[in-house]
KEKE-3310 file (N, C-alpha, C; in steps of 0.2 Angstrom, whole numbers, plus 5000, padded with zeros to 4 digits):
npx = (4735:4751:4758:4773:4781:4795:4804:4818:4818:4823:4827:4822:4812:4806:4794:4784:4783:4776:4766:4771:4778:4791:4807:4823:4838:4852:4862:4861:4872:4884:4893:4890:4894:4888:4885:4873:4864:4855:4853:4858:4870:4884:4882:4887:4890:4884:4883:4870:4868:4863:4855:4850:4842:4833:4827:4820:4811:4804:4798:4790:4781:4775:4769:4760:4752:4746:4739:4729:4723:4717:4708:4699:4694:4687:4677:4679:4683:4697:4700:4709:4702:4695:4691:4699:4712:4710:4708:4721:4729:4724:4725:4736:4743:4749:4764:4774:4778:4768:4758:4763:4763:4749:4744:4750:4744:4731:4731:4734:4744:4753:4767:4784:4797:4815:4826:4843:4852:4859:4858:4862:4876:4878:4884:4880:4874:4870:4860:4851:4847:4840:4830:4823:4819:4810:4800:4796:4790:4781:4771:4761:4766:4769:4778:4795:4806:4821:4834:4849:4866:4874:4888:4890:4882:4888:4898:4892:4888:4878:4872:4872:4863:4852:4850:4846:4834:4827:4825:4816:4817:4811:4812:4824:4829:4838:4849:4852:4854:4863:4870:4881:4898:4906:4897:4894:4906:4909:4898:4902:4897:4903:4903:4903:4896:4897:4897:4885:4877:4882:4878:4864:4861:4864:4855:4843:4845:4845:4832:4826:4815:4819:4821:4826:4832:4832:4840:4835:4842:4854:4865:4867:4867:4876:4879:4868:4862:4871:4871:4857:4856:4866:4862:4849:4854:4861:4851:4844:4852:4850:4837:4827:4814:4807:4808:4812:4808:4817:4818:4832:4835:4842:4844:4851:4857:4864:4880:4882:4877:4886:4895:4886:4884:4897:4897:4901:4892:4877:4860:4847:4833:4815:4809:4820:4822:4811:4813:4825:4820:4811:4820:4827:4817:4814:4826:4826:4824:4819:4816:4806:4802:4793:4789:4789:4784:4784:4784:4783:4793:4795:4791:4782:4771:4763:4772:4773:4771:4770:4784:4786:4774:4768:4776:4774:4764:4769:4779:4770:4764:4775:4776:4764:4765:4776:4770:4762:4757:4768:4764:4754:4762:4770:4760:4756:4768:4770:4758:4760:4772:4767:4759:4746:4742:4742:4743:4744:4732:4724:4724:4714:4704:4702:4699:4697:4708:4718:4716:4719:4732:4737:4735:4743:4756:4757:4757:4770:4778:4777:4783:4797:4800:4803:4813:4809:4797:4803:4811:4801:4795:4806:4808:4796:4797:4808:4805:4801:4811)
npy = (5135:5132:5131:5133:5136:5134:5129:5125:5110:5099:5082:5077:5079:5083:5072:5079:5090:5089:5096:5108:5122:5119:5124:5125:5128:5125:5112:5095:5087:5094:5086:5071:5058:5049:5034:5027:5034:5035:5045:5058:5052:5050:5062:5078:5091:5108:5126:5137:5152:5168:5176:5166:5158:5168:5170:5158:5159:5170:5165:5155:5163:5170:5159:5156:5167:5166:5155:5159:5168:5160:5154:5165:5166:5155:5158:5157:5167:5168:5158:5143:5131:5114:5112:5121:5115:5102:5106:5111:5099:5090:5095:5094:5106:5112:5113:5103:5111:5120:5111:5108:5120:5123:5113:5116:5129:5125:5117:5126:5128:5138:5136:5134:5125:5124:5117:5109:5098:5105:5120:5130:5131:5141:5158:5169:5182:5180:5170:5177:5187:5179:5174:5186:5191:5180:5181:5194:5192:5182:5185:5178:5167:5158:5150:5146:5133:5123:5111:5107:5104:5099:5101:5112:5122:5125:5133:5145:5160:5165:5177:5178:5168:5173:5184:5177:5172:5184:5188:5179:5165:5151:5138:5124:5109:5096:5082:5073:5060:5051:5052:5047:5045:5034:5028:5038:5041:5028:5028:5038:5051:5064:5072:5076:5071:5082:5093:5092:5096:5109:5115:5114:5121:5134:5136:5136:5146:5157:5159:5151:5138:5121:5105:5090:5075:5058:5041:5026:5010:5013:5010:4996:4979:4978:4990:4997:5000:5010:5019:5023:5029:5039:5047:5052:5059:5069:5076:5080:5090:5100:5102:5103:5109:5099:5082:5069:5053:5041:5026:5015:5009:4998:4997:4990:4999:5008:5013:5007:4994:4986:4983:4977:4965:4960:4956:4965:4974:4972:4971:4976:4967:4970:4969:4971:4984:4991:4989:4997:5010:5012:5013:5024:5034:5034:5039:5052:5068:5082:5091:5099:5095:5090:5074:5065:5051:5051:5043:5030:5020:5018:5007:5009:5020:5028:5032:5046:5063:5076:5081:5085:5078:5068:5057:5044:5039:5037:5027:5017:5014:5007:4996:4990:4984:4975:4966:4959:4943:4932:4928:4938:4949:4947:4947:4961:4967:4964:4970:4983:4986:4985:4995:4994:4995:5006:5006:4996:4993:4991:4978:4972:4981:4978:4964:4957:4961:4956:4943:4940:4944:4934:4923:4926:4925:4912:4906:4911:4906:4892:4893:4896:4896:4906:4914:4918:4925:4936:4942:4946:4956:4965:4969:4976:4987:4993:4999:5011:5020)
npz = (4557:4560:4577:4583:4593:4605:4619:4630:4639:4653:4658:4670:4685:4702:4709:4716:4708:4697:4691:4688:4680:4669:4667:4659:4666:4668:4660:4662:4674:4685:4692:4692:4695:4705:4711:4711:4703:4688:4679:4667:4664:4654:4647:4644:4655:4655:4656:4654:4645:4652:4643:4634:4643:4646:4634:4633:4643:4639:4627:4633:4640:4629:4623:4633:4634:4621:4622:4631:4624:4614:4623:4625:4612:4611:4619:4633:4642:4645:4654:4656:4653:4652:4639:4632:4634:4628:4615:4612:4614:4605:4592:4578:4575:4586:4596:4607:4617:4618:4623:4635:4642:4642:4650:4662:4664:4665:4677:4686:4697:4700:4701:4698:4692:4691:4680:4677:4686:4696:4699:4707:4704:4695:4693:4706:4703:4690:4692:4700:4691:4681:4689:4693:4680:4677:4687:4683:4670:4673:4683:4690:4695:4710:4717:4716:4712:4714:4710:4719:4725:4740:4740:4732:4737:4749:4745:4743:4751:4765:4763:4749:4745:4751:4743:4731:4736:4738:4725:4721:4723:4730:4735:4738:4732:4738:4736:4748:4752:4761:4777:4782:4782:4776:4768:4759:4753:4747:4737:4729:4731:4733:4744:4761:4777:4786:4777:4771:4782:4785:4772:4772:4784:4780:4769:4776:4785:4776:4773:4764:4758:4762:4755:4758:4751:4756:4756:4759:4761:4754:4762:4761:4765:4775:4781:4785:4797:4803:4792:4793:4805:4806:4795:4800:4811:4805:4798:4810:4814:4804:4802:4791:4780:4773:4772:4761:4756:4747:4742:4738:4722:4710:4695:4679:4673:4680:4688:4701:4699:4694:4705:4713:4705:4706:4719:4729:4734:4743:4741:4752:4758:4756:4769:4777:4773:4778:4792:4793:4789:4800:4810:4806:4807:4821:4825:4822:4829:4839:4829:4816:4804:4789:4784:4769:4758:4744:4732:4720:4721:4734:4747:4758:4757:4766:4776:4782:4787:4800:4810:4827:4830:4822:4823:4830:4823:4810:4813:4817:4805:4798:4808:4806:4794:4797:4805:4798:4791:4783:4770:4767:4767:4756:4746:4747:4744:4730:4725:4729:4722:4709:4708:4712:4726:4739:4753:4767:4772:4761:4758:4765:4760:4747:4742:4730:4721:4729:4728:4714:4714:4722:4715:4704:4710:4714:4701:4697:4706:4702:4691:4693:4707:4722:4718:4706:4709:4716:4706:4697:4705:4706:4693:4691:4699:4696:4684:4686:4688)
capx = (4741:4756:4761:4779:4786:4797:4809:4821:4817:4827:4824:4818:4809:4804:4787:4779:4784:4773:4761:4775:4781:4797:4812:4829:4843:4858:4861:4864:4875:4892:4896:4888:4898:4885:4885:4866:4860:4855:4852:4864:4876:4886:4880:4891:4887:4885:4879:4866:4869:4857:4851:4847:4837:4828:4823:4815:4806:4799:4794:4785:4776:4771:4764:4754:4747:4743:4734:4724:4719:4713:4702:4694:4691:4682:4671:4680:4685:4704:4701:4711:4697:4696:4690:4706:4717:4708:4709:4728:4732:4721:4727:4743:4746:4752:4770:4774:4779:4761:4754:4766:4761:4742:4743:4752:4739:4725:4732:4734:4748:4757:4773:4789:4803:4820:4830:4843:4853:4863:4858:4866:4882:4878:4886:4874:4872:4866:4854:4847:4844:4835:4824:4820:4816:4805:4795:4793:4786:4776:4769:4756:4770:4769:4783:4800:4811:4827:4839:4856:4870:4877:4895:4889:4879:4893:4903:4889:4887:4871:4870:4871:4857:4847:4849:4842:4827:4823:4824:4811:4818:4807:4813:4829:4829:4845:4850:4857:4855:4865:4874:4886:4903:4909:4893:4894:4912:4908:4893:4905:4893:4907:4902:4903:4890:4898:4896:4878:4875:4884:4874:4857:4860:4864:4849:4838:4847:4843:4825:4823:4813:4824:4819:4831:4831:4836:4839:4835:4845:4861:4870:4867:4866:4882:4880:4861:4861:4875:4868:4851:4857:4870:4858:4844:4857:4863:4845:4842:4856:4848:4829:4824:4807:4804:4812:4808:4811:4818:4822:4837:4834:4849:4844:4857:4861:4868:4886:4882:4875:4892:4897:4881:4885:4903:4896:4904:4887:4872:4854:4843:4826:4810:4808:4826:4821:4806:4817:4829:4815:4809:4826:4828:4811:4815:4832:4824:4822:4819:4815:4799:4801:4788:4792:4785:4786:4780:4787:4781:4798:4795:4787:4777:4769:4760:4777:4772:4768:4774:4787:4786:4767:4766:4781:4772:4759:4773:4781:4764:4764:4780:4775:4758:4768:4780:4766:4758:4759:4773:4760:4751:4767:4772:4755:4756:4774:4768:4753:4763:4777:4763:4754:4739:4741:4745:4743:4743:4725:4721:4724:4707:4699:4702:4700:4697:4714:4722:4716:4722:4739:4739:4735:4750:4762:4757:4760:4777:4782:4777:4788:4804:4800:4803:4817:4805:4793:4807:4813:4795:4794:4811:4806:4790:4798:4814:4803:4799:4817)
capy = (5138:5129:5134:5129:5139:5129:5131:5119:5107:5094:5075:5075:5084:5079:5070:5084:5096:5086:5101:5114:5125:5117:5128:5122:5133:5122:5106:5089:5087:5095:5081:5066:5052:5045:5027:5025:5038:5033:5051:5062:5048:5050:5068:5083:5097:5115:5132:5141:5159:5171:5178:5160:5157:5173:5169:5153:5162:5175:5161:5152:5169:5171:5154:5156:5172:5164:5150:5163:5171:5155:5154:5170:5165:5149:5160:5155:5173:5168:5152:5138:5125:5107:5113:5124:5110:5097:5109:5111:5093:5086:5098:5094:5112:5114:5110:5100:5117:5123:5107:5109:5127:5122:5109:5120:5134:5122:5115:5132:5128:5144:5133:5133:5121:5126:5111:5102:5095:5109:5126:5135:5132:5147:5164:5172:5187:5177:5167:5183:5190:5175:5174:5193:5191:5175:5184:5199:5189:5177:5187:5173:5162:5159:5146:5144:5128:5121:5106:5109:5100:5102:5103:5118:5127:5127:5138:5151:5164:5165:5183:5176:5164:5178:5188:5173:5172:5190:5188:5174:5157:5149:5131:5121:5102:5093:5075:5072:5053:5048:5057:5042:5047:5029:5027:5044:5039:5022:5030:5044:5057:5070:5077:5073:5073:5089:5098:5092:5100:5116:5118:5114:5126:5140:5137:5138:5153:5162:5159:5147:5131:5116:5099:5085:5068:5052:5035:5020:5005:5015:5007:4989:4974:4978:4997:5000:5004:5016:5024:5026:5033:5045:5052:5055:5064:5075:5080:5083:5097:5104:5104:5105:5110:5093:5076:5065:5046:5038:5020:5013:5004:4997:4994:4988:5005:5013:5011:5002:4988:4982:4981:4972:4959:4957:4954:4970:4977:4968:4974:4974:4965:4974:4968:4975:4992:4993:4990:5003:5016:5013:5016:5031:5039:5034:5043:5059:5071:5089:5094:5100:5093:5086:5068:5062:5045:5052:5040:5023:5016:5017:5002:5011:5027:5031:5035:5053:5067:5082:5080:5078:5076:5062:5052:5038:5037:5034:5021:5012:5011:5002:4990:4986:4980:4970:4962:4955:4936:4932:4927:4944:4954:4946:4950:4968:4969:4963:4975:4990:4987:4985:5001:4993:4996:5012:5005:4989:4992:4989:4970:4971:4984:4976:4957:4954:4962:4952:4936:4940:4944:4928:4918:4927:4923:4904:4905:4913:4900:4886:4894:4897:4897:4912:4918:4921:4931:4942:4944:4950:4962:4970:4971:4981:4993:4997:5003:5018:5024)
capz = (4557:4565:4583:4584:4598:4609:4624:4632:4646:4655:4658:4676:4690:4708:4708:4718:4703:4691:4688:4688:4674:4669:4663:4660:4668:4666:4656:4665:4681:4685:4696:4688:4697:4710:4709:4711:4699:4681:4675:4665:4663:4647:4645:4646:4659:4652:4659:4648:4646:4654:4638:4632:4647:4646:4628:4634:4648:4635:4623:4637:4641:4623:4622:4638:4631:4615:4624:4634:4618:4612:4628:4624:4606:4612:4623:4640:4645:4647:4658:4652:4655:4648:4632:4629:4634:4623:4608:4611:4614:4599:4586:4576:4574:4592:4598:4614:4622:4619:4627:4642:4645:4642:4655:4668:4665:4667:4684:4691:4703:4701:4703:4692:4693:4686:4679:4679:4693:4701:4696:4711:4702:4691:4697:4710:4699:4684:4695:4702:4685:4678:4694:4692:4674:4677:4691:4679:4665:4675:4690:4693:4699:4717:4720:4711:4716:4710:4712:4720:4728:4746:4739:4728:4742:4755:4742:4743:4757:4767:4759:4742:4745:4753:4736:4727:4739:4737:4718:4719:4724:4736:4738:4735:4733:4739:4737:4754:4752:4767:4782:4784:4777:4772:4762:4754:4749:4742:4732:4726:4732:4733:4749:4768:4781:4789:4772:4771:4788:4783:4767:4774:4788:4776:4766:4781:4788:4771:4773:4758:4760:4760:4754:4758:4749:4759:4752:4763:4756:4752:4766:4759:4771:4780:4785:4785:4804:4803:4787:4795:4811:4804:4791:4804:4815:4800:4797:4816:4814:4799:4803:4784:4779:4770:4771:4756:4756:4740:4743:4733:4717:4706:4688:4676:4669:4685:4690:4707:4697:4693:4712:4715:4701:4709:4726:4733:4737:4744:4742:4757:4756:4758:4776:4780:4772:4783:4798:4792:4789:4807:4814:4804:4810:4828:4827:4820:4836:4840:4822:4814:4797:4786:4781:4764:4755:4738:4726:4719:4723:4741:4750:4763:4756:4772:4781:4780:4792:4802:4816:4830:4832:4818:4823:4832:4817:4805:4816:4817:4798:4798:4812:4803:4788:4799:4809:4793:4790:4777:4764:4766:4766:4749:4742:4748:4740:4723:4724:4729:4717:4703:4708:4714:4733:4742:4760:4769:4773:4754:4758:4767:4756:4740:4742:4723:4719:4733:4725:4708:4715:4725:4709:4700:4714:4713:4694:4697:4710:4698:4685:4695:4714:4725:4714:4700:4712:4717:4699:4695:4709:4705:4686:4691:4703:4692:4678:4688:4688)
cpx = (4745:4758:4767:4784:4788:4802:4812:4819:4821:4824:4820:4816:4807:4796:4782:4779:4780:4769:4764:4777:4788:4802:4819:4834:4850:4857:4865:4867:4882:4896:4895:4892:4894:4884:4878:4862:4861:4854:4858:4870:4878:4884:4884:4887:4888:4880:4876:4867:4862:4852:4847:4841:4831:4824:4818:4810:4801:4795:4789:4779:4772:4767:4758:4749:4743:4737:4728:4720:4715:4707:4697:4691:4686:4677:4672:4683:4692:4705:4704:4708:4699:4695:4696:4711:4716:4710:4717:4731:4729:4723:4734:4747:4750:4758:4769:4775:4772:4757:4757:4763:4753:4740:4745:4747:4733:4725:4732:4738:4752:4764:4778:4795:4809:4825:4837:4846:4856:4863:4861:4873:4883:4881:4879:4870:4867:4860:4849:4843:4839:4829:4820:4816:4810:4799:4792:4788:4780:4774:4764:4760:4771:4775:4788:4805:4816:4830:4846:4860:4873:4884:4895:4887:4884:4898:4899:4888:4879:4868:4868:4864:4851:4845:4844:4834:4823:4822:4818:4812:4815:4810:4819:4828:4836:4845:4855:4859:4857:4869:4880:4892:4906:4904:4893:4901:4911:4903:4896:4900:4897:4906:4902:4897:4891:4896:4888:4875:4876:4879:4867:4856:4860:4858:4843:4839:4845:4836:4822:4821:4818:4821:4825:4829:4835:4835:4840:4838:4852:4866:4871:4866:4871:4882:4873:4860:4864:4872:4861:4851:4860:4866:4852:4848:4860:4857:4843:4846:4854:4841:4827:4817:4804:4810:4809:4812:4811:4822:4826:4834:4841:4847:4850:4861:4864:4875:4886:4880:4881:4895:4892:4882:4892:4902:4899:4898:4881:4865:4850:4836:4821:4809:4814:4825:4816:4809:4821:4825:4813:4814:4827:4823:4812:4821:4831:4821:4823:4819:4808:4798:4795:4791:4787:4788:4783:4783:4785:4786:4798:4789:4781:4776:4767:4765:4777:4769:4773:4777:4786:4780:4765:4771:4779:4767:4763:4777:4776:4763:4769:4778:4769:4761:4772:4776:4762:4761:4764:4769:4757:4756:4769:4766:4755:4762:4773:4763:4755:4767:4773:4759:4747:4737:4745:4746:4742:4736:4721:4721:4717:4702:4698:4703:4701:4704:4719:4722:4719:4730:4741:4739:4742:4756:4762:4759:4768:4781:4782:4782:4795:4805:4800:4807:4813:4800:4797:4810:4807:4794:4800:4810:4801:4793:4804:4811:4801:4805:4819)
cpy = (5135:5133:5131:5132:5134:5132:5125:5116:5101:5087:5074:5081:5080:5077:5075:5090:5094:5091:5108:5116:5123:5121:5126:5128:5131:5115:5101:5091:5089:5090:5074:5059:5048:5038:5024:5028:5036:5040:5055:5058:5048:5057:5074:5089:5104:5120:5135:5148:5162:5173:5172:5158:5162:5172:5164:5155:5166:5170:5157:5157:5170:5165:5154:5162:5170:5159:5154:5166:5166:5154:5159:5169:5159:5151:5159:5161:5172:5162:5147:5131:5119:5108:5116:5118:5104:5100:5109:5104:5089:5089:5097:5100:5115:5110:5107:5106:5120:5118:5107:5115:5126:5118:5113:5125:5131:5119:5121:5132:5134:5142:5133:5130:5122:5119:5113:5101:5099:5116:5132:5136:5138:5153:5167:5177:5185:5174:5172:5186:5186:5175:5181:5193:5186:5178:5190:5197:5185:5179:5183:5168:5163:5155:5144:5139:5126:5115:5110:5104:5103:5105:5110:5124:5129:5132:5145:5154:5164:5172:5182:5172:5168:5182:5184:5172:5178:5191:5183:5167:5155:5142:5128:5113:5099:5086:5073:5064:5049:5054:5053:5043:5040:5027:5032:5043:5034:5024:5036:5050:5064:5075:5073:5075:5080:5094:5098:5097:5108:5119:5119:5120:5133:5141:5139:5145:5159:5163:5155:5140:5126:5109:5094:5078:5063:5046:5029:5014:5006:5012:4999:4985:4975:4985:5000:5003:5010:5021:5027:5031:5040:5050:5055:5061:5070:5079:5083:5090:5102:5107:5107:5105:5103:5088:5071:5058:5044:5032:5018:5008:5003:4994:4993:4994:5010:5009:5006:4995:4983:4979:4976:4965:4956:4955:4959:4974:4973:4971:4971:4971:4970:4974:4972:4982:4994:4994:4996:5010:5017:5015:5023:5036:5039:5038:5050:5062:5078:5093:5095:5099:5090:5081:5066:5056:5045:5049:5032:5018:5014:5011:5004:5019:5031:5033:5042:5057:5072:5080:5086:5075:5069:5056:5045:5035:5034:5028:5015:5009:5006:4995:4986:4982:4974:4965:4957:4948:4936:4932:4934:4950:4953:4949:4958:4970:4969:4969:4982:4991:4988:4991:5000:4995:5003:5012:4998:4988:4990:4981:4968:4975:4982:4968:4954:4955:4957:4945:4935:4940:4937:4922:4919:4924:4915:4902:4906:4908:4894:4887:4893:4898:4904:4917:4922:4926:4937:4945:4949:4956:4967:4973:4977:4987:4997:5001:5010:5023:5028)
cpz = (4562:4571:4585:4589:4602:4614:4627:4639:4647:4656:4664:4680:4696:4706:4710:4713:4697:4687:4688:4681:4674:4664:4664:4660:4666:4663:4660:4672:4681:4688:4692:4689:4702:4707:4708:4706:4691:4676:4673:4663:4655:4643:4648:4650:4655:4655:4653:4650:4648:4649:4635:4636:4647:4639:4629:4638:4643:4630:4627:4639:4635:4622:4627:4636:4625:4617:4628:4629:4615:4616:4626:4617:4607:4617:4631:4644:4648:4651:4654:4655:4651:4641:4628:4628:4629:4616:4607:4610:4608:4593:4584:4575:4580:4594:4605:4619:4623:4624:4634:4645:4646:4649:4662:4669:4668:4675:4689:4697:4705:4703:4697:4695:4688:4686:4677:4686:4698:4699:4700:4709:4697:4696:4700:4706:4693:4687:4697:4696:4682:4683:4693:4686:4674:4681:4687:4674:4667:4683:4694:4696:4706:4721:4714:4715:4711:4713:4714:4724:4734:4744:4736:4733:4747:4752:4742:4750:4759:4763:4752:4741:4747:4746:4732:4730:4738:4730:4716:4720:4730:4740:4734:4737:4733:4740:4742:4754:4758:4771:4784:4779:4773:4767:4757:4750:4744:4736:4728:4725:4731:4738:4756:4772:4784:4784:4771:4776:4786:4778:4769:4779:4785:4772:4770:4784:4783:4770:4767:4761:4758:4760:4753:4756:4753:4756:4756:4758:4754:4756:4765:4765:4777:4784:4785:4792:4804:4798:4790:4801:4810:4800:4795:4808:4811:4800:4804:4817:4809:4800:4796:4784:4777:4770:4767:4755:4749:4741:4737:4728:4713:4700:4685:4673:4674:4687:4696:4705:4696:4700:4714:4711:4704:4716:4731:4737:4737:4745:4748:4754:4758:4765:4779:4779:4777:4790:4798:4793:4796:4811:4812:4807:4817:4830:4826:4827:4836:4834:4821:4807:4795:4782:4775:4761:4748:4732:4726:4721:4730:4743:4754:4762:4762:4777:4779:4786:4795:4809:4821:4831:4828:4819:4825:4826:4812:4807:4815:4810:4796:4801:4809:4798:4791:4803:4804:4792:4784:4771:4762:4764:4759:4744:4742:4743:4733:4721:4724:4724:4710:4703:4710:4722:4735:4750:4761:4770:4766:4754:4761:4763:4749:4739:4734:4720:4722:4730:4718:4709:4718:4720:4705:4704:4714:4706:4694:4700:4706:4693:4688:4703:4716:4721:4708:4703:4713:4711:4696:4698:4707:4698:4687:4694:4699:4686:4679:4688:4682)
residu = (MET:GLU:LYS:SER:GLY:SER:PHE:GLU:GLN:GLY:PRO:ILE:ARG:PRO:PRO:ASN:GLU:ALA:ARG:SER:LEU:LEU:LEU:ARG:VAL:THR:ARG:ASN:CYS:PRO:TRP:ASN:ARG:CYS:MET:PHE:CYS:PRO:VAL:TYR:LYS:GLY:ARG:ARG:PHE:SER:LEU:ARG:SER:VAL:GLU:GLU:ILE:LYS:GLU:ASP:ILE:GLN:THR:ALA:ARG:ASP:ILE:ALA:ASP:ASP:ILE:LYS:ALA:LEU:SER:TRP:LYS:LEU:GLY:LEU:ASN:GLY:ARG:VAL:ALA:ASP:GLN:VAL:VAL:SER:HIS:VAL:PHE:SER:SER:PRO:ASP:TYR:SER:ASP:ALA:TYR:ARG:SER:ILE:ALA:ALA:TRP:LEU:HIS:TYR:GLY:THR:GLY:ALA:CYS:PHE:LEU:GLN:ASP:ALA:ASP:ASN:LEU:ILE:MET:PRO:THR:GLU:ASP:MET:VAL:GLU:VAL:LEU:GLN:PHE:LEU:ARG:GLU:LYS:PHE:PRO:GLU:ILE:ARG:ARG:VAL:THR:THR:TYR:SER:ARG:SER:ARG:THR:ILE:VAL:ARG:LYS:SER:VAL:GLU:ALA:LEU:ARG:LYS:MET:LYS:GLU:ALA:GLY:LEU:ASN:ARG:ILE:HIS:VAL:GLY:LEU:GLU:SER:GLY:TYR:ASP:PRO:VAL:LEU:LYS:MET:MET:LYS:LYS:GLY:VAL:THR:GLY:ALA:GLN:HIS:VAL:GLU:ALA:GLY:GLN:LYS:VAL:VAL:ALA:ALA:GLY:ILE:GLU:LEU:SER:GLU:TYR:VAL:MET:PRO:GLY:LEU:GLY:GLY:ARG:GLU:ARG:TRP:ARG:GLU:HIS:ALA:VAL:ALA:THR:ALA:GLU:VAL:LEU:ASN:ARG:ILE:ASN:PRO:HIS:PHE:ILE:ARG:ILE:ARG:SER:LEU:ARG:VAL:PRO:ASP:ARG:VAL:PRO:LEU:PHE:GLU:LEU:LEU:GLN:GLN:GLY:LYS:PHE:LYS:LEU:GLN:THR:ASP:ASP:MET:LEU:ALA:GLU:GLU:ILE:LYS:LEU:PHE:ILE:GLN:THR:LEU:SER:GLU:ILE:THR:SER:VAL:VAL:THR:SER:ASP:HIS:ILE:MET:ASN:LEU:LEU:GLU:GLU:VAL:SER:GLY:LYS:LEU:PRO:GLU:ASP:LYS:ASN:LYS:MET:LEU:GLU:VAL:VAL:GLU:ARG:TYR:GLN:LYS:LEU:PRO:ASP:SER:GLU:ARG:LEU:ILE:TYR:ARG:VAL:GLY:ARG:ARG:GLY:GLY:ALA:PHE:ARG:SER:THR:GLU:ASP:LEU:GLN:ARG:ASP:PRO:ALA:THR:CYS:GLN:LYS:ILE:ARG:ASN:LEU:ILE:LEU:GLU:LEU:LYS:ALA:LYS:GLY:GLY:MET:ASP:GLU:VAL:GLU:LYS:PHE:ILE:THR:GLY:MET:VAL:ASP:GLN:TYR:ILE)
# end
């Protein structure tokens, strides 16, 4: 018998929400003008009604119950073990929604991420009603997170944010990107550094976990120092729970690509990005944030730790990269962008892969010199956007 239940899901979620239940609360982005962002372009923003969202939550609950019933039928006492997941994924009778819920139950994270780009744009009362219904239907959920924008959050009172916290919202992801006003203006972010600070302080005051995303490279070759320092200083005033690094990439489908082609914006090299990240970490002070570099786009994944105690450790990661001979830095860059390396120490741990990459670099240079190598690296990393 075909299991065709479905509920709506959006196009993206943070990497750390890969094992979360995904539920779409709004569609697309109400701003949608950021020069560096490829998501939602050409798509109209719309609010979903509370009843529509509730129907999706109820459908997700019904599917979860059906999968647990299948577990009992298979003699697994309600546990969504490998056998249950395999049954759901291998049978054409089950919809993608069933597969999504089966995976979520199997992982057992108890996490739920609300999509799309700026859910706090909903009226507070509506968001509270949705959160309460979600918690009622899924009492096993331990964490609910969402995206929002600083420009939207500043319009909310701390009291309104506290109501959402009490209704079950645990964490807000905000794309801070930069704290430097000239860069924010150029990238059409629609917010100022001061608004970032106000929004972040409100979220923290409301008792909600705050995850701020920063984008090394957004200042280009001309403004990277000012961008790094101003961004760190904004974060020093907020003291968010998490600082997540997302280095800039400019594929041809983002508006910033046109400025790149016109020579009005110049990308930094990986070595310049490393220097910017070092300056950024050095400027962070008197805060207790957790810094993470949890995306394949980032050159140095190990720039990660708890401030202030891990600050020197993070700086040492950058310095180890900077001290590598030119040839080894190039091997690492190719290996990292291709997903083979997670640390500069892999250069010593995996000599076989290093040799394969060394041979590949020689082939690329023979074909078109260093330009061909850089083109290859860019192509590899841009596929992850």
